[in-house]
C-alpha positions as CSV (number, residue, x, y, z in Angstrom):
1,M,-31.0,12.6,-9.1
2,N,-28.6,15.6,-8.9
3,T,-25.2,14.8,-10.4
4,N,-23.5,17.9,-8.9
5,C,-21.0,16.7,-6.3
6,H,-21.0,20.0,-4.3
7,R,-24.8,20.6,-4.3
8,F,-27.5,18.5,-2.9
9,V,-31.3,18.9,-2.5
10,V,-32.9,18.8,1.0
11,P,-36.7,18.5,1.2
12,H,-38.2,20.9,3.7
13,S,-41.2,20.3,5.8
14,R,-43.3,23.0,4.2
15,G,-42.7,21.7,0.7
16,H,-39.9,24.2,-0.1
17,V,-36.7,22.8,-1.5
18,L,-33.4,23.9,0.1
19,R,-30.2,23.7,-1.8
20,G,-27.1,22.8,0.3
21,G,-23.5,23.6,-0.7
22,F,-20.5,25.7,0.2
23,T,-21.0,29.4,1.0
24,L,-18.6,32.0,-0.2
25,I,-17.3,32.4,3.3
26,E,-16.5,28.7,3.6
27,V,-14.7,28.7,0.3
28,L,-12.7,31.8,1.3
29,V,-11.7,30.2,4.6
30,V,-10.5,27.1,2.9
31,L,-8.5,29.2,0.4
32,A,-6.9,31.2,3.2
33,I,-5.9,28.0,5.0
34,I,-4.4,26.6,1.8
35,S,-2.5,29.9,1.2
36,I,-1.1,29.9,4.7
37,L,0.1,26.3,4.3
38,A,1.6,26.9,0.9
39,G,3.4,30.0,2.3
40,I,4.9,27.9,5.1
41,V,6.1,25.2,2.7
42,T,7.5,27.8,0.4
43,L,9.4,29.5,3.2
44,N,10.9,26.2,4.3
45,I,12.1,25.4,0.8
46,V,13.3,28.9,-0.1
47,N,15.3,29.3,3.1
48,R,17.2,26.0,2.7
49,P,18.9,26.1,-0.7
50,S,22.3,25.6,0.8
51,E,21.1,22.5,2.6
52,A,19.7,21.2,-0.7
53,K,23.1,21.8,-2.4
54,V,24.9,19.9,0.4
55,A,22.5,17.0,0.0
56,A,23.0,17.0,-3.8
57,A,26.8,17.0,-3.3
58,K,26.6,14.0,-1.0
59,T,24.4,12.2,-3.5
60,Q,27.0,12.9,-6.2
61,L,29.8,11.8,-4.0
62,R,28.0,8.5,-3.3
63,A,27.5,7.9,-7.1
64,L,31.2,8.7,-7.8
65,K,32.4,6.5,-4.9
66,S,30.2,3.7,-6.2
67,G,31.7,4.1,-9.7
68,V,35.2,3.9,-8.3
69,N,34.3,0.8,-6.2
70,M,32.9,-0.9,-9.3
71,Y,36.0,0.0,-11.3
72,R,38.1,-1.4,-8.4
73,T,36.1,-4.6,-8.3
74,D,36.4,-5.1,-12.1
75,N,40.1,-4.2,-12.4
76,G,41.7,-5.0,-9.0
77,M,42.5,-1.4,-8.2
78,P,40.9,2.1,-8.3
79,P,41.8,4.5,-11.1
80,T,45.3,6.0,-10.5
81,L,45.6,9.6,-9.6
82,A,46.8,10.3,-13.1
83,Q,43.8,8.6,-14.6
84,G,41.5,10.4,-12.2
85,L,37.7,10.4,-12.1
86,A,37.6,10.6,-15.9
87,A,38.4,6.9,-15.8
88,L,34.8,6.4,-14.8
89,I,33.4,7.7,-18.1
90,T,36.2,6.9,-20.6
91,K,38.6,4.0,-20.7
92,P,42.0,5.2,-19.5
93,T,44.8,5.3,-22.0
94,L,47.4,5.8,-19.3
95,P,48.8,2.7,-17.6
96,P,47.7,0.5,-16.0
97,I,45.1,0.0,-18.8
98,P,42.0,-1.6,-17.2
99,P,41.4,-5.1,-18.7
100,N,37.7,-5.2,-17.8
101,Y,36.4,-1.8,-18.8
102,P,32.7,-1.8,-19.7
103,V,31.7,0.0,-23.0
104,E,29.2,2.3,-21.1
105,G,31.8,3.2,-18.4
106,Y,31.0,3.3,-14.7
107,L,28.6,6.3,-14.5
108,D,25.2,6.9,-15.9
109,T,26.5,10.0,-17.8
110,R,29.3,10.5,-20.3
111,V,30.2,13.8,-18.8
112,L,32.1,14.0,-15.5
113,P,29.8,15.9,-13.0
114,K,30.8,19.0,-11.1
115,D,29.6,19.6,-7.6
116,P,26.5,21.8,-7.0
117,W,28.7,24.9,-6.8
118,K,30.2,24.2,-10.3
119,N,33.6,23.1,-8.9
120,D,35.4,19.9,-9.9
121,F,35.5,17.0,-7.5
122,I,38.9,16.3,-6.1
123,Y,40.2,12.7,-6.4
124,L,43.0,11.5,-4.1
125,V,44.8,8.1,-4.3
126,P,45.4,7.2,-1.5
127,G,42.9,9.2,0.6
128,R,43.9,11.5,3.4
129,R,43.2,8.9,6.0
130,G,45.0,6.1,4.3
131,E,41.9,4.7,2.4
132,A,42.4,3.4,-1.1
133,F,40.9,6.6,-2.6
134,E,38.9,9.6,-1.6
135,I,36.7,12.0,-3.5
136,I,36.2,15.5,-2.1
137,S,34.0,18.6,-2.7
138,Y,35.3,21.7,-1.0
139,G,31.8,23.1,-0.6
140,S,30.4,26.5,-1.6
141,D,33.7,28.4,-1.3
142,G,35.7,25.8,-3.3
143,Q,38.5,26.0,-0.8
144,P,39.8,23.5,1.8
145,G,38.2,23.8,5.2
146,G,35.2,26.0,6.0
147,E,31.9,25.7,7.9
148,G,28.3,25.2,7.0
149,D,27.8,24.9,3.2
150,A,31.5,25.8,2.7
151,A,32.6,22.7,4.7
152,D,34.5,20.0,2.9
153,L,32.5,16.9,2.0
154,S,34.4,13.6,1.6
155,S,33.4,10.2,0.2
156,S,35.2,8.8,3.3
157,D,32.5,10.2,5.5
158,L,29.6,8.7,3.6
């Protein structure tokens, strides 16, 4: 029995043995198809880095919003404007001192993250629409307003 998975033996009517397998042309055609598909996937990924950064910023905003909401649940109010988002990673020393602050803080990291464009997130108490708090990334340009990847992203819109 032949243990080669890509070769097989076929008996021929005249007693000759034929060997079956992939020809060079078949292998080259398959490689060409794989190369074309890889090129299409690569172009789709390479041409969308700004979309990836916007998606990453939204993910970070959700995590920060979740941390502020857990802080608010534990302590009856979100961190003050003076305490800022730093209150999610270190127990505030400015009043009001939270009575139920967990040792590990409210984020999975001990460093306050920056947005994908290396800018600080903006924390507002209250938010611009009257919500208890709002966390903002000003996008790729780091300035209020803008369009596309420079548009503002807000925790209130998530």
